[in-house]
Each structure stands twice: as structure tokens, then as C-alpha cells.
N, C-alpha and C positions, 0 to 999 in steps of 0.2 A: 504493500500500500504506500502511495506517495506521501511523504512527510509534508504536513501543512507548514506553510511559511509562517514566520513569526508574526506577520501582520494579521494573520487569521486567528491567533490565539485569543480566546474569548476573555472578556472582562472578568467573568466568573473564575476562570483559571488563574488569572493574575491575582485576583482577590484571595483565592485559595493558597497560592504561593506566598503572598504577603502574610496571610494568617499563620501559616506554618512557621515562617521565619520569626514572627513576633508574638507567638502564642503566649509566651511568658508574661507579656505586658498588656495584651489586648483586653483581658478581663478587667484590669485596673482602669485602663483608659475608658472602657465602656461604662464602668461604674461612675467615674468622674464626669463623663459626658451626660449621663442621665441626671446626675446631681445638678450640674450647671444648667441643663436644659430647663428644669423646673424652677431654678432660682430666677431665671430671666423671664419666665412665663407664668409666674405665680399670680393667681387671681384671688378673689374673696373666698373666705373659708366656706361660705354658704352658696357658692356658685355651683349650680346643679350640673352644668356641663363638665366642670372639673371633677365633681364627685362621680359622674358616670365614667369619666376617663380613669379615675383611680380604681373604680370597680372592675373595669376591663383589664387594667394592669394586674390586679390581684388574681383575676380568673386565669390570665395567661401564665402568671408566675406559678400558681398552684398546679397547673397542668404540666409545666416544665418540671417542677419538683416531683410530681407524681411519676412521670416517665423516667426521670433520672433515678428515682428510688427503685423502680422496676429494673432498670438497667444495672444498678449496683447489686440488686438481688439476683441477677442472672436469669430473670424470667422474661426479659424483653430485649430485643435488639432492633435498631432501626433497619428498615429494608435498604437494599443497596441504592435504590433511587432516592430514598429520603435521607440517607446517611450524610450526604454532602451538605444538606441544610441543617441537620441535627448537630453538625460540628460547631455551628454558631449559636447553639442553644445557651451555652454558658454566657456568651456576650449579651444575648437578649435578656437573660435573667439578671445579669449585673446592671445593665442599662435601666431596667424597670425598677429594680430594687433601689438603685441610686436615685432615680427620679422620684419615687415615692418617699424615700427617706429625706430627700432634700425638702420636699413640700412639708412633711410633718415636722422636721427639725425647725424650719422657719416658723411654722405655726406655734410650736412650743416656745420658740424664742420670743415672739412678739406677744405671747399670752401671759408673760410673767416678767418681773424684773430680772436683770442679769444675776442679782444676788441669789435668787432662789432657783432660777433655771440653769445656773452654771453647772451644778453637779450632774443633772440629767443630760445636758448638752455634752458634757465631757464624756459621759458613759456612751452616748450615741457615737461621738467621734471616735472613741476607743474601739467600739464595735466595728465601725467602718474600716479602721486601720487594721484591726486584727483579722478581718475577713480577707485581707490581701496578703497576709503572711504565708509563705510557701509551706511551712510546717503545719499550719492550720488547714490549708487546702487539702493536705494529704489525709486529714481526718475524715474526709467525706462530706456529707450533706448537713451535718449538725449545725454549723454556723449559718448555712443558707436558711435552714428552718428557723433559726433564732432571729435572723434579720427579717424573715417573712412574718414571724410572730409580732415583732415590733411594728411592722407595717399594718398588720391586721388589727391589732389592739388600737393603734393610733387612728385608723379608719373608723373604728367603732366609737372612739372618743369624740369624733366629729359628728358622725351620723346619728347616734342615739340622742345626744342633747338637742341636735337640730330637730329631730322628730318629736321629742317630748316638750321642747320649749323651755327647759331649765337644766341646771347642773346640780350635782350633789352626789350623795352616797348611792342612791338608787340608780341613776344613770351610769355611774361608774361601775358598780357591780354587774349591772346588766350588760355593759360593754365587755367586761371581762368574760362573762359567761358565754355570750354570743361569739366572742373572739376565739374561744376554745373549740367551738363546734366544727370548724373546717378540719382541725387536726384530729379530732375524735373520729370524724367521718373518714378521713384518709386512713387512719390506723385500722379501722374496722374493714375497710376495703382491701387493705394490704393483707390482713389476716386471711381473707377468703382466697388469696393467691398462695397460701401456704408459706408465707415469708416468716422468718424467725421472729418470734415475739420480742425477745430481748433486744435484738437489733432495732426493731421498730420503736420500742419504748425509749431507747437511747436517742434515736434520731428524729422521731416524729413527735413523741409526747413530752420528753424531757425539756426541749427548748421552750415551747410555749408555757409550760408550767413554771419554769424558772423565770421567764420574763414576767408572767402574771404575778408571781410572788414579789419580784423586784418592784413592780408597779404598785402593788398593794402597800409595800413598805414606804415608798415615796409618797403615796397619797396620804397615809395616816401621819407621816412626818411633815406633811404640808409642803412638800418639795416638788410636787407634780404640777406643772402649769395648768391653769383652769381653762383649757380649750372648751368652747370656741370664743370666750371673752378675751378682750385685749384692751389695754389702756392706750388710747391715741394721744392723750395729753393730760398732764397734771400740773397745776400751778397754784401758787400762794398769792393771795390778794388782800388788799385793805377793805375794799368795798365791792359788792356785786349788785348790779341793777338789771332788772328785766325790762325790756322795752319792745313794743311791737315794731315789726318791719313792714316794708311795702308789700312783701310776699305773703304777709299774714302769719308768718312764723315768728315766734318770740326770739328776740336777740338778747344775749347776755353781754352787758358792758362790765368789764372787769378792770377795776382801778387799782393802781399800785404806784409806789414811789420809784422813780427811775433808778436803776442800779448803776453802780460805777461802770464806766465805759469798758473796763477790762472784764466785767462780768456779763458781757453781752449774751452769753449762752444760757443765762438763768431763765427759769420759767416763772415770771411774775416777780414777787418780792421775796426771794429766798434769803436775802439779808433784810429781815423784817424789823423795822424800827417802829415800836408801838408807843403811841401817845395815850394818855388817859382816856378811857372809853372805847379804845379800838378793839376790834375783833379780828381774829385770823380766819380768813376764808380759804378753803381748799376747793378748787374747781377741777372737775375731771370731765373728759369725754371718753366714754367706754363704748367700744364697738361690740354690738351683739347682733346676731343674725335676725332676720325677719321672723315675726311671730314668737319672739323670745321674750319671756317675762321672768324676772328674777330679782334678787336683792343683793346689794353690795354693802360693804362695811367700811366706813372711814375710821381707821384705827389710829388714834393719836398717841404718839409715844414721845417720851422725853428721856434724854440721856443723863444719868447720874453717875457717880463714881462706881456704883455697883453694877452699872449697865443700863440698858434700855428698859424703861418701865411704862406700862400702859396707863394713860391718863384719861382716856375716854374712847368710847366706841359709838358711832352713830350709823344707823341703818337707813338706807334709802332704796326705794324701788327703782328698777330700770326696765326699759322695754327696748326691743331691737328693731332693726329695719332701716335706721338712718345711717347713710353711708359715712357721714362725718362723725358718727358716734352719738350716743345718748349723753346729754349734758346733765350734770348733777353737781351739787356742792353741799358742803357742810361748814359750820364755823365753830370756833372755840373762843369763848368769852373770858374764861378764867385761865390764865397762863402765867408762867414764870419765864424770866430770861434764860437763855441757854440754847443747847442743841436740841432740835425737834425733828420728828419724822412723822409723815402721814403714810400709812400703808393702806392701799385699796385692796380689799379682800372679798372673797365669797363668804357666804354664811358658814361654810365648813372650814374656813380659815386659810384657803389657798390664796396666795398673793397674786394679784393682777398687776400691781405696780406700786412704786413707792417714790417719795420725794423727801429729801433732807433739806432743812432750812435752819437758819440761825435767828433767834429772837433777842433783841436788845430793847431796853426801856428808855424812853425820853420823858422825863417828868413834866416837861413844859408843853402846854397845848399851843400849837402854832395856828394862828388864825388863817394863815394862807399856806396851803400845802399844794405842791405841784404834783399832780397825778398823771401818769401815763395810762392810756386806755387800750385794752385788748378787746376785740369783739368776736364772739362765737355765736 
């Protein structure tokens, strides 16, 4: 048979050659590509098109894992015709896991202050790095199922509160229970194929159980970000006034004394100078999905030599659907000078956001005070 000229070599053949030469790195590149893809295409957490996309990704991932488990158990092999496509299954798996984990990592990040989300984000990052270690890859599918478990539970943490319209212990436990169902179903289906029970328990059941226990610990330690809520803005002010606007929507006029020019980054009056009769107002914009109704807590704390102490807790109701966030505020009338903090929390104590500020007292009442005004 006459040898084909180089010009007639197919693109697919070139791709196969490239894949063979770079197989050691391709899965890592695919994972990063999936991560970056969703970083730049992230939409609202309640975007149903995005939720459908996540659902499709999860379905594809579970099918790939299913047949990779069959393959590892020696009860399935791709046909000769399908094998050339199956060679790319690991890259597809890594791309979709990276894509989903990027979405959920960003949701976790924006749904809490860095102080409380740092531990969880660090664990997520460590899990991503661990997945790419060669010695871990040799262990088989267990890390893939662990990453898939993080994705499934995170998906449930979004979908269940969106469906119920509130967050708390009931949606959280329901999310964990429903998140375990795919793994239990897979485990039972593998048993019907006479696969070893011990192997299945290690690779299929152990990862989601370990992840769910870890999430339980984080939840009761109040370190799990309260998806789908997020703080869009928190600021400290001297006065707050509600005024009607031409659109019919109420506007909030927030008054505060101008900060020093080098503190341009501050939100309102974080260096709060209080004159007699002043109150400290904390204003927030909290994003909540449409049809969402819940309550938030303004947790006022002051720092003493023994540490941060609770001075007051004020509960306000919120409702979702406003793209610029639900606006709410609380004030503190009795206070001392020193370092203060307002933590915005859920009723279960999960932190949505926080703001530190300094209070000093001016015993003189100034008849003329120059206020800067923010409008929301």
C-alpha cells in the first residue's frame, strides 16, 4: 500500500501524537483550563442556565467515573473504534472537575469573609494540588471521587437553598443526604457486576463520607461559607436617611465624615469620630437569590485585652431578587472608644462578612460638620 504523504496526515493523528508526547502534563493543563474557563464566565449563583450547565457536567463526570471504575475492575474495555476517544476521557474529566471547582470555590469565597473562608479555600486548593501529584494518581480513582464529592455537595448547597428559599441546618443536612445518593447508587450498581466490595467501599463510599464529615465539622465550627448569600458591601456611617427616587425605589443616603486622603479604601467612616448623641450605623447590601427570604444578624463586637467580646446582636429580615443586593442597616447607640467589629451572620452563626473600625470620642459638639454622602 502506498504510504500517505505527510500533508495527508489527519489532524486527529497529530493530536494523538501530541497527546502521547505530553500525556504527563495534559491532565494538569486540562484541569487549569477548566478552572480558568469558569473564572472568566462566572454568572449569578441563581442563574438557571449555569445550574443546568453544572448539572450536565456532573452527569458526564459520573458517567466517566463509572466506566473508569468498570475498566479498573477489569469488567469493561472500550471497543477498538471508541478507544481513541476514550484516551481523552481523563482530560475531559479534569476539565469538568476544574470548571466546577472553580465556580464553587468562587462562590465560597464571595459568600464569606476571607477570615472564615480561608481554611476551607486552603483545603480546596490543597485538594486540587494533591490531585496532580504522580504518586497520588497511581492510587487510582479515590481522589477523583473525592473531588467529585466536593462538587456534588457544593451543587446541593446551591440548589437546595434556592429551592427552599432559606438556609440553615435543615437545608444543609438535606444537601448532604441528597449528595450521598449518587455514590450509594453507583456502589449498588457496581455490586451487581460482581466487583469486590472492599475495593468499592474504599473508592466509591469512603471519599464522599469523608468529605461529608469534613463539611459537617466546618458547618458546626461556623467555618463553612453561607452559600448562596454574599455581602456586596458593608460600611460604617454617622447618619442614614431614606429618600424616594424618581424610579419609585427608596434610596439610602449614607452620611459620614470624610476620611484622611490616605484612607481612600475605607468603607464609610471606619475611623469613626463620635460626638455626643451620635450613633454608629452599619449599612450592608446582601445578595440573595430571587424568592429568598431569611434573616441576618448584625453582630457587634469590641476588642478588649482578653479578646473580642460580643456587645450586641441585632436581627433583620432580608429578601432576595435585587441584583444590587438587599439593603439593610442597624445602629449602636451605646458604645465605648476602641477597636470594633461588625460581623454579618446567618441565624446559625455562619459569617457572611465583617468590617473592622476604630471609634474615638470628641466631647465637643460641632455645630457645623462636613459630611460626605454615599447613595445606594
